[in-house]
PyMOL Python script that loads the backbone (N, CA, C, O; Angstrom):
from pymol import cmd

cmd.read_pdbstr("""\
ATOM      1  N   MET A   1       0.666  17.882 -10.765  1.00  0.00           N
ATOM      2  CA  MET A   1      -0.321  17.438 -11.791  1.00  0.00           C
ATOM      3  C   MET A   1      -1.224  17.282 -10.261  1.00  0.00           C
ATOM      4  O   MET A   1      -0.884  16.516  -9.359  1.00  0.00           O
ATOM      5  N   ASP A   2      -2.354  18.131 -10.220  1.00  0.00           N
ATOM      6  CA  ASP A   2      -3.505  17.397  -9.490  1.00  0.00           C
ATOM      7  C   ASP A   2      -4.271  16.599  -9.963  1.00  0.00           C
ATOM      8  O   ASP A   2      -4.551  16.647 -11.161  1.00  0.00           O
ATOM      9  N   TYR A   3      -4.862  15.547  -9.021  1.00  0.00           N
ATOM     10  CA  TYR A   3      -5.565  14.218  -9.518  1.00  0.00           C
ATOM     11  C   TYR A   3      -6.303  14.655  -8.126  1.00  0.00           C
ATOM     12  O   TYR A   3      -5.958  15.303  -7.138  1.00  0.00           O
ATOM     13  N   THR A   4      -7.742  13.835  -8.630  1.00  0.00           N
ATOM     14  CA  THR A   4      -9.292  13.908  -7.638  1.00  0.00           C
ATOM     15  C   THR A   4      -8.665  12.554  -7.095  1.00  0.00           C
ATOM     16  O   THR A   4      -7.710  11.842  -7.404  1.00  0.00           O
ATOM     17  N   ARG A   5      -9.885  12.546  -5.929  1.00  0.00           N
ATOM     18  CA  ARG A   5      -9.811  11.212  -5.163  1.00  0.00           C
ATOM     19  C   ARG A   5     -10.106   9.920  -5.845  1.00  0.00           C
ATOM     20  O   ARG A   5      -9.799   8.757  -5.583  1.00  0.00           O
ATOM     21  N   GLU A   6     -10.854  10.523  -6.881  1.00  0.00           N
ATOM     22  CA  GLU A   6     -11.491   9.212  -7.633  1.00  0.00           C
ATOM     23  C   GLU A   6     -10.777   8.986  -8.572  1.00  0.00           C
ATOM     24  O   GLU A   6     -11.125   7.856  -8.914  1.00  0.00           O
ATOM     25  N   GLU A   7      -9.764   9.403  -9.428  1.00  0.00           N
ATOM     26  CA  GLU A   7      -8.586   8.740  -9.667  1.00  0.00           C
ATOM     27  C   GLU A   7      -7.492   8.470  -9.231  1.00  0.00           C
ATOM     28  O   GLU A   7      -6.745   7.818  -9.961  1.00  0.00           O
ATOM     29  N   LEU A   8      -7.059   8.853  -7.982  1.00  0.00           N
ATOM     30  CA  LEU A   8      -5.966   8.244  -7.008  1.00  0.00           C
ATOM     31  C   LEU A   8      -6.446   7.191  -6.705  1.00  0.00           C
ATOM     32  O   LEU A   8      -5.706   6.229  -6.907  1.00  0.00           O
ATOM     33  N   ALA A   9      -8.012   6.854  -6.035  1.00  0.00           N
ATOM     34  CA  ALA A   9      -8.634   5.430  -5.418  1.00  0.00           C
ATOM     35  C   ALA A   9      -8.320   4.701  -6.671  1.00  0.00           C
ATOM     36  O   ALA A   9      -7.520   3.793  -6.445  1.00  0.00           O
ATOM     37  N   GLU A  10      -8.694   4.791  -7.980  1.00  0.00           N
ATOM     38  CA  GLU A  10      -8.614   4.155  -9.329  1.00  0.00           C
ATOM     39  C   GLU A  10      -7.167   3.811  -9.423  1.00  0.00           C
ATOM     40  O   GLU A  10      -7.073   2.585  -9.353  1.00  0.00           O
ATOM     41  N   ALA A  11      -6.334   4.214  -9.515  1.00  0.00           N
ATOM     42  CA  ALA A  11      -4.988   4.447  -9.688  1.00  0.00           C
ATOM     43  C   ALA A  11      -4.481   3.269  -7.996  1.00  0.00           C
ATOM     44  O   ALA A  11      -3.611   2.419  -8.187  1.00  0.00           O
ATOM     45  N   LYS A  12      -4.870   3.343  -7.096  1.00  0.00           N
ATOM     46  CA  LYS A  12      -4.536   2.876  -5.729  1.00  0.00           C
ATOM     47  C   LYS A  12      -5.145   1.335  -6.197  1.00  0.00           C
ATOM     48  O   LYS A  12      -4.383   0.374  -6.303  1.00  0.00           O
ATOM     49  N   ARG A  13      -6.478   1.241  -6.436  1.00  0.00           N
ATOM     50  CA  ARG A  13      -7.135  -0.494  -6.869  1.00  0.00           C
ATOM     51  C   ARG A  13      -6.379  -1.037  -7.759  1.00  0.00           C
ATOM     52  O   ARG A  13      -5.917  -2.175  -7.684  1.00  0.00           O
ATOM     53  N   GLN A  14      -6.176  -0.082  -8.847  1.00  0.00           N
ATOM     54  CA  GLN A  14      -5.072  -1.168 -10.028  1.00  0.00           C
ATOM     55  C   GLN A  14      -3.813  -1.565  -9.262  1.00  0.00           C
ATOM     56  O   GLN A  14      -3.349  -2.704  -9.301  1.00  0.00           O
ATOM     57  N   ILE A  15      -3.313  -0.604  -8.598  1.00  0.00           N
ATOM     58  CA  ILE A  15      -1.885  -1.236  -8.254  1.00  0.00           C
ATOM     59  C   ILE A  15      -2.230  -2.345  -7.228  1.00  0.00           C
ATOM     60  O   ILE A  15      -1.787  -3.470  -7.459  1.00  0.00           O
ATOM     61  N   ASP A  16      -2.931  -2.153  -6.187  1.00  0.00           N
ATOM     62  CA  ASP A  16      -3.308  -3.648  -5.040  1.00  0.00           C
ATOM     63  C   ASP A  16      -3.269  -4.666  -6.112  1.00  0.00           C
ATOM     64  O   ASP A  16      -2.321  -5.423  -6.320  1.00  0.00           O
ATOM     65  N   SER A  17      -4.266  -4.627  -6.707  1.00  0.00           N
ATOM     66  CA  SER A  17      -4.479  -5.936  -8.155  1.00  0.00           C
ATOM     67  C   SER A  17      -3.340  -6.669  -8.567  1.00  0.00           C
ATOM     68  O   SER A  17      -3.129  -7.881  -8.618  1.00  0.00           O
ATOM     69  N   THR A  18      -2.259  -5.120  -9.012  1.00  0.00           N
ATOM     70  CA  THR A  18      -1.297  -5.746 -10.191  1.00  0.00           C
ATOM     71  C   THR A  18      -0.154  -6.544  -8.856  1.00  0.00           C
ATOM     72  O   THR A  18       0.411  -7.619  -9.062  1.00  0.00           O
ATOM     73  N   LEU A  19       0.009  -5.638  -7.368  1.00  0.00           N
ATOM     74  CA  LEU A  19       0.992  -6.402  -6.347  1.00  0.00           C
ATOM     75  C   LEU A  19       0.389  -7.647  -6.291  1.00  0.00           C
ATOM     76  O   LEU A  19       1.232  -8.537  -6.410  1.00  0.00           O
ATOM     77  N   HIS A  20      -1.253  -8.243  -6.096  1.00  0.00           N
ATOM     78  CA  HIS A  20      -1.222  -9.600  -5.464  1.00  0.00           C
ATOM     79  C   HIS A  20      -0.931 -10.349  -6.726  1.00  0.00           C
ATOM     80  O   HIS A  20      -0.383 -11.452  -6.740  1.00  0.00           O
ATOM     81  N   LYS A  21      -1.481  -9.438  -8.197  1.00  0.00           N
ATOM     82  CA  LYS A  21      -0.705 -11.055  -9.563  1.00  0.00           C
ATOM     83  C   LYS A  21       0.979 -11.084  -9.183  1.00  0.00           C
ATOM     84  O   LYS A  21       1.519 -12.184  -9.310  1.00  0.00           O
ATOM     85  N   LEU A  22       1.681 -10.137  -8.804  1.00  0.00           N
ATOM     86  CA  LEU A  22       3.174 -10.006  -8.788  1.00  0.00           C
ATOM     87  C   LEU A  22       3.648 -11.172  -7.964  1.00  0.00           C
ATOM     88  O   LEU A  22       4.444 -12.093  -8.146  1.00  0.00           O
ATOM     89  N   ARG A  23       2.528 -10.623  -6.584  1.00  0.00           N
ATOM     90  CA  ARG A  23       3.021 -11.911  -5.550  1.00  0.00           C
ATOM     91  C   ARG A  23       2.688 -13.181  -5.679  1.00  0.00           C
ATOM     92  O   ARG A  23       3.409 -14.079  -5.244  1.00  0.00           O
ATOM     93  N   GLN A  24       1.474 -13.413  -6.337  1.00  0.00           N
ATOM     94  CA  GLN A  24       1.153 -14.885  -6.771  1.00  0.00           C
ATOM     95  C   GLN A  24       2.339 -15.585  -8.032  1.00  0.00           C
ATOM     96  O   GLN A  24       2.552 -16.786  -8.199  1.00  0.00           O
ATOM     97  N   THR A  25       2.972 -14.445  -8.789  1.00  0.00           N
ATOM     98  CA  THR A  25       3.707 -14.657  -9.937  1.00  0.00           C
ATOM     99  C   THR A  25       5.122 -15.502  -8.897  1.00  0.00           C
ATOM    100  O   THR A  25       5.781 -16.482  -9.244  1.00  0.00           O
ATOM    101  N   VAL A  26       5.220 -14.831  -7.790  1.00  0.00           N
ATOM    102  CA  VAL A  26       7.161 -14.951  -6.888  1.00  0.00           C
ATOM    103  C   VAL A  26       6.498 -16.034  -6.549  1.00  0.00           C
ATOM    104  O   VAL A  26       7.099 -17.041  -6.925  1.00  0.00           O
ATOM    105  N   LYS A  27       5.082 -16.354  -5.756  1.00  0.00           N
ATOM    106  CA  LYS A  27       5.417 -17.448  -5.351  1.00  0.00           C
ATOM    107  C   LYS A  27       4.999 -18.909  -5.882  1.00  0.00           C
ATOM    108  O   LYS A  27       5.244 -19.998  -5.362  1.00  0.00           O
ATOM    109  N   THR A  28       4.115 -18.547  -7.373  1.00  0.00           N
ATOM    110  CA  THR A  28       5.017 -19.782  -8.259  1.00  0.00           C
ATOM    111  C   THR A  28       6.205 -20.013  -8.375  1.00  0.00           C
ATOM    112  O   THR A  28       6.821 -21.005  -7.985  1.00  0.00           O
ATOM    113  N   LEU A  29       6.634 -18.979  -8.993  1.00  0.00           N
ATOM    114  CA  LEU A  29       8.260 -19.341  -9.605  1.00  0.00           C
ATOM    115  C   LEU A  29       9.130 -19.881  -8.615  1.00  0.00           C
ATOM    116  O   LEU A  29      10.131 -20.562  -8.840  1.00  0.00           O
ATOM    117  N   GLU A  30       8.559 -19.435  -7.187  1.00  0.00           N
ATOM    118  CA  GLU A  30       9.522 -20.235  -6.363  1.00  0.00           C
ATOM    119  C   GLU A  30       9.443 -21.769  -5.762  1.00  0.00           C
ATOM    120  O   GLU A  30      10.269 -22.443  -5.146  1.00  0.00           O
ATOM    121  N   GLU A  31       8.129 -22.026  -6.191  1.00  0.00           N
ATOM    122  CA  GLU A  31       7.466 -22.965  -5.549  1.00  0.00           C
ATOM    123  C   GLU A  31       8.321 -23.975  -7.217  1.00  0.00           C
ATOM    124  O   GLU A  31       8.333 -25.206  -7.207  1.00  0.00           O
ATOM    125  N   LYS A  32       8.608 -23.593  -7.796  1.00  0.00           N
ATOM    126  CA  LYS A  32       8.998 -24.495  -8.876  1.00  0.00           C
ATOM    127  C   LYS A  32       9.994 -25.333  -9.116  1.00  0.00           C
ATOM    128  O   LYS A  32      11.019 -24.654  -9.168  1.00  0.00           O
ATOM    129  N   GLU A  33      10.265 -26.604  -9.314  1.00  0.00           N
ATOM    130  CA  GLU A  33      11.222 -27.598  -9.094  1.00  0.00           C
ATOM    131  C   GLU A  33      12.489 -27.107  -9.081  1.00  0.00           C
ATOM    132  O   GLU A  33      13.406 -27.432  -8.327  1.00  0.00           O
ATOM    133  N   ASN A  34      12.489 -25.984 -10.309  1.00  0.00           N
ATOM    134  CA  ASN A  34      14.174 -25.410 -10.191  1.00  0.00           C
ATOM    135  C   ASN A  34      14.391 -23.683  -9.911  1.00  0.00           C
ATOM    136  O   ASN A  34      15.189 -22.925 -10.461  1.00  0.00           O
ATOM    137  N   PRO A  35      13.650 -23.469  -9.142  1.00  0.00           N
ATOM    138  CA  PRO A  35      13.326 -21.568  -9.347  1.00  0.00           C
ATOM    139  C   PRO A  35      14.746 -21.115  -9.565  1.00  0.00           C
ATOM    140  O   PRO A  35      14.671 -20.029 -10.139  1.00  0.00           O
ATOM    141  N   ALA A  36      15.962 -21.434  -9.379  1.00  0.00           N
ATOM    142  CA  ALA A  36      17.127 -20.594 -10.017  1.00  0.00           C
ATOM    143  C   ALA A  36      17.040 -20.534 -11.350  1.00  0.00           C
ATOM    144  O   ALA A  36      17.922 -19.854 -11.874  1.00  0.00           O
ATOM    145  N   ARG A  37      16.214 -21.056 -12.106  1.00  0.00           N
ATOM    146  CA  ARG A  37      16.024 -21.807 -13.343  1.00  0.00           C
ATOM    147  C   ARG A  37      15.291 -19.891 -13.636  1.00  0.00           C
ATOM    148  O   ARG A  37      15.711 -19.246 -14.597  1.00  0.00           O
ATOM    149  N   TYR A  38      14.468 -19.415 -12.878  1.00  0.00           N
ATOM    150  CA  TYR A  38      13.723 -18.361 -12.786  1.00  0.00           C
ATOM    151  C   TYR A  38      14.223 -16.813 -12.226  1.00  0.00           C
ATOM    152  O   TYR A  38      13.542 -15.860 -11.846  1.00  0.00           O
ATOM    153  N   LYS A  39      15.555 -16.963 -12.329  1.00  0.00           N
ATOM    154  CA  LYS A  39      16.001 -16.140 -10.921  1.00  0.00           C
ATOM    155  C   LYS A  39      15.863 -14.720 -11.718  1.00  0.00           C
ATOM    156  O   LYS A  39      15.620 -13.681 -11.106  1.00  0.00           O
ATOM    157  N   SER A  40      16.038 -14.763 -13.132  1.00  0.00           N
ATOM    158  CA  SER A  40      15.507 -13.482 -13.952  1.00  0.00           C
ATOM    159  C   SER A  40      14.356 -13.002 -13.539  1.00  0.00           C
ATOM    160  O   SER A  40      14.346 -11.796 -13.294  1.00  0.00           O
ATOM    161  N   GLN A  41      13.154 -13.732 -13.356  1.00  0.00           N
ATOM    162  CA  GLN A  41      12.171 -13.427 -13.443  1.00  0.00           C
ATOM    163  C   GLN A  41      11.724 -12.972 -11.913  1.00  0.00           C
ATOM    164  O   GLN A  41      10.828 -12.205 -11.559  1.00  0.00           O
ATOM    165  N   LEU A  42      12.499 -13.586 -11.290  1.00  0.00           N
ATOM    166  CA  LEU A  42      11.980 -13.796  -9.808  1.00  0.00           C
ATOM    167  C   LEU A  42      12.432 -11.991  -9.730  1.00  0.00           C
ATOM    168  O   LEU A  42      11.602 -11.084  -9.802  1.00  0.00           O
ATOM    169  N   THR A  43      13.960 -11.797  -9.565  1.00  0.00           N
ATOM    170  CA  THR A  43      14.595 -10.536  -9.660  1.00  0.00           C
ATOM    171  C   THR A  43      13.460  -9.355 -10.102  1.00  0.00           C
ATOM    172  O   THR A  43      13.003  -8.568  -9.273  1.00  0.00           O
ATOM    173  N   LEU A  44      13.117  -9.350 -11.378  1.00  0.00           N
ATOM    174  CA  LEU A  44      12.076  -8.508 -11.578  1.00  0.00           C
ATOM    175  C   LEU A  44      10.607  -8.337 -10.977  1.00  0.00           C
ATOM    176  O   LEU A  44       9.950  -7.309 -10.816  1.00  0.00           O
ATOM    177  N   ALA A  45      10.276  -9.764 -10.675  1.00  0.00           N
ATOM    178  CA  ALA A  45       8.974  -9.758  -9.883  1.00  0.00           C
ATOM    179  C   ALA A  45       9.068  -8.314  -9.008  1.00  0.00           C
ATOM    180  O   ALA A  45       8.570  -7.197  -9.146  1.00  0.00           O
ATOM    181  N   LYS A  46      10.141  -9.060  -7.862  1.00  0.00           N
ATOM    182  CA  LYS A  46      10.417  -8.254  -6.626  1.00  0.00           C
ATOM    183  C   LYS A  46      10.831  -6.910  -6.899  1.00  0.00           C
ATOM    184  O   LYS A  46      10.674  -6.006  -6.078  1.00  0.00           O
ATOM    185  N   ARG A  47      11.280  -6.772  -7.865  1.00  0.00           N
ATOM    186  CA  ARG A  47      11.546  -4.967  -8.078  1.00  0.00           C
ATOM    187  C   ARG A  47      10.306  -4.361  -8.341  1.00  0.00           C
ATOM    188  O   ARG A  47       9.874  -3.318  -7.851  1.00  0.00           O
ATOM    189  N   ARG A  48       9.796  -5.072  -9.119  1.00  0.00           N
ATOM    190  CA  ARG A  48       8.390  -4.251  -9.502  1.00  0.00           C
ATOM    191  C   ARG A  48       7.420  -4.206  -8.336  1.00  0.00           C
ATOM    192  O   ARG A  48       6.713  -3.216  -8.152  1.00  0.00           O
ATOM    193  N   ILE A  49       7.375  -5.441  -7.423  1.00  0.00           N
ATOM    194  CA  ILE A  49       6.593  -5.095  -6.053  1.00  0.00           C
ATOM    195  C   ILE A  49       7.071  -4.061  -5.447  1.00  0.00           C
ATOM    196  O   ILE A  49       6.326  -3.107  -5.223  1.00  0.00           O
ATOM    197  N   GLU A  50       8.331  -4.042  -5.083  1.00  0.00           N
ATOM    198  CA  GLU A  50       9.170  -2.885  -4.439  1.00  0.00           C
ATOM    199  C   GLU A  50       8.455  -1.860  -5.478  1.00  0.00           C
ATOM    200  O   GLU A  50       7.228  -1.900  -5.382  1.00  0.00           O
ATOM    201  N   ALA A  51       8.884  -1.072  -6.320  1.00  0.00           N
ATOM    202  CA  ALA A  51       8.468   0.124  -6.768  1.00  0.00           C
ATOM    203  C   ALA A  51       6.602   0.053  -6.261  1.00  0.00           C
ATOM    204  O   ALA A  51       6.121   0.690  -5.325  1.00  0.00           O
ATOM    205  N   PHE A  52       6.135  -0.530  -6.827  1.00  0.00           N
ATOM    206  CA  PHE A  52       4.093  -0.718  -6.968  1.00  0.00           C
ATOM    207  C   PHE A  52       4.198  -0.374  -5.598  1.00  0.00           C
ATOM    208  O   PHE A  52       3.756   0.768  -5.478  1.00  0.00           O
ATOM    209  N   THR A  53       4.737  -1.017  -4.046  1.00  0.00           N
ATOM    210  CA  THR A  53       4.639  -0.947  -3.253  1.00  0.00           C
ATOM    211  C   THR A  53       4.678   0.471  -2.666  1.00  0.00           C
ATOM    212  O   THR A  53       3.846   0.951  -1.895  1.00  0.00           O
ATOM    213  N   LEU A  54       6.043   1.209  -3.273  1.00  0.00           N
ATOM    214  CA  LEU A  54       6.208   2.717  -3.120  1.00  0.00           C
ATOM    215  C   LEU A  54       5.425   3.689  -3.483  1.00  0.00           C
ATOM    216  O   LEU A  54       5.229   4.700  -2.808  1.00  0.00           O
ATOM    217  N   ALA A  55       4.913   3.439  -4.602  1.00  0.00           N
ATOM    218  CA  ALA A  55       3.939   3.701  -5.409  1.00  0.00           C
ATOM    219  C   ALA A  55       2.637   4.158  -4.842  1.00  0.00           C
ATOM    220  O   ALA A  55       2.136   5.273  -4.984  1.00  0.00           O
ATOM    221  N   ASN A  56       2.022   2.850  -3.991  1.00  0.00           N
ATOM    222  CA  ASN A  56       0.914   2.658  -3.176  1.00  0.00           C
ATOM    223  C   ASN A  56       1.075   3.736  -2.451  1.00  0.00           C
ATOM    224  O   ASN A  56       0.352   4.723  -2.587  1.00  0.00           O
ATOM    225  N   GLU A  57       2.118   3.656  -1.537  1.00  0.00           N
ATOM    226  CA  GLU A  57       2.172   4.541  -0.361  1.00  0.00           C
ATOM    227  C   GLU A  57       1.934   5.797  -0.766  1.00  0.00           C
ATOM    228  O   GLU A  57       1.024   6.339  -0.140  1.00  0.00           O
ATOM    229  N   LEU A  58       2.605   6.649  -1.865  1.00  0.00           N
ATOM    230  CA  LEU A  58       2.579   7.779  -2.257  1.00  0.00           C
ATOM    231  C   LEU A  58       1.509   8.098  -2.555  1.00  0.00           C
ATOM    232  O   LEU A  58       1.054   9.213  -2.301  1.00  0.00           O
ATOM    233  N   ILE A  59       0.842   7.126  -3.197  1.00  0.00           N
ATOM    234  CA  ILE A  59      -0.848   7.550  -3.350  1.00  0.00           C
ATOM    235  C   ILE A  59      -1.783   7.583  -1.945  1.00  0.00           C
ATOM    236  O   ILE A  59      -2.858   8.162  -1.786  1.00  0.00           O
ATOM    237  N   ARG A  60      -1.157   6.918  -1.153  1.00  0.00           N
ATOM    238  CA  ARG A  60      -1.947   6.744   0.738  1.00  0.00           C
ATOM    239  C   ARG A  60      -1.862   8.219   0.979  1.00  0.00           C
ATOM    240  O   ARG A  60      -2.843   8.917   1.234  1.00  0.00           O
ATOM    241  N   ARG A  61      -0.492   8.701   0.875  1.00  0.00           N
ATOM    242  CA  ARG A  61      -0.217   9.906   1.239  1.00  0.00           C
ATOM    243  C   ARG A  61      -0.802  11.173   0.678  1.00  0.00           C
ATOM    244  O   ARG A  61      -0.917  12.229   1.300  1.00  0.00           O
ATOM    245  N   GLU A  62      -1.171  10.940  -0.610  1.00  0.00           N
ATOM    246  CA  GLU A  62      -1.799  11.883  -1.201  1.00  0.00           C
ATOM    247  C   GLU A  62      -3.415  12.017  -1.047  1.00  0.00           C
ATOM    248  O   GLU A  62      -3.981  13.100  -0.893  1.00  0.00           O
ATOM    249  N   LEU A  63      -4.043  10.814  -1.108  1.00  0.00           N
ATOM    250  CA  LEU A  63      -5.554  10.524  -0.684  1.00  0.00           C
ATOM    251  C   LEU A  63      -5.440  11.334   0.808  1.00  0.00           C
ATOM    252  O   LEU A  63      -6.082  12.381   0.890  1.00  0.00           O
ATOM    253  N   GLU A  64      -4.770  10.963   1.814  1.00  0.00           N
ATOM    254  CA  GLU A  64      -4.634  11.644   3.455  1.00  0.00           C
ATOM    255  C   GLU A  64      -4.623  13.055   3.164  1.00  0.00           C
ATOM    256  O   GLU A  64      -5.427  13.790   3.738  1.00  0.00           O
ATOM    257  N   ALA A  65      -3.682  13.569   2.218  1.00  0.00           N
ATOM    258  CA  ALA A  65      -3.733  14.863   2.269  1.00  0.00           C
ATOM    259  C   ALA A  65      -4.997  15.980   1.979  1.00  0.00           C
ATOM    260  O   ALA A  65      -5.467  16.985   2.513  1.00  0.00           O
ATOM    261  N   LEU A  66      -5.282  14.924   0.487  1.00  0.00           N
ATOM    262  CA  LEU A  66      -6.871  15.954   0.483  1.00  0.00           C
ATOM    263  C   LEU A  66      -7.907  15.955   1.385  1.00  0.00           C
ATOM    264  O   LEU A  66      -8.205  14.952   2.033  1.00  0.00           O
ATOM    265  N   PRO A  67      -8.572  17.180   1.491  1.00  0.00           N
ATOM    266  CA  PRO A  67      -9.723  17.915   1.948  1.00  0.00           C
ATOM    267  C   PRO A  67     -10.619  16.753   2.143  1.00  0.00           C
ATOM    268  O   PRO A  67     -10.679  15.792   1.376  1.00  0.00           O
ATOM    269  N   THR A  68     -11.287  16.905   3.188  1.00  0.00           N
ATOM    270  CA  THR A  68     -12.358  15.780   2.929  1.00  0.00           C
ATOM    271  C   THR A  68     -13.500  16.630   2.540  1.00  0.00           C
ATOM    272  O   THR A  68     -13.509  17.719   3.114  1.00  0.00           O
ATOM    273  N   GLU A  69     -14.597  16.383   1.599  1.00  0.00           N
ATOM    274  CA  GLU A  69     -15.621  16.856   0.905  1.00  0.00           C
ATOM    275  C   GLU A  69     -16.686  16.542   1.843  1.00  0.00           C
ATOM    276  O   GLU A  69     -17.852  16.829   1.571  1.00  0.00           O
TER     277      GLU A  69
END
""", "prot")
cmd.dss("prot")
cmd.show_as("cartoon", "prot")
cmd.util.cbc("prot")
cmd.orient("prot")
């Protein structure tokens, strides 16, 4: 599929926002009194961070590969 520069930029912006929220969630859960209680939520959030970071990198590469207008 071909995406426009604007579509890719918006997707990256949304991913950046989600990554910020996920990182805040991890920080909050790790600072709780008993972080072990939130192990599954922490694992899920960390895995999502990894996945979104990878997606962000792929979008960045696509943006760099697009011809400048």
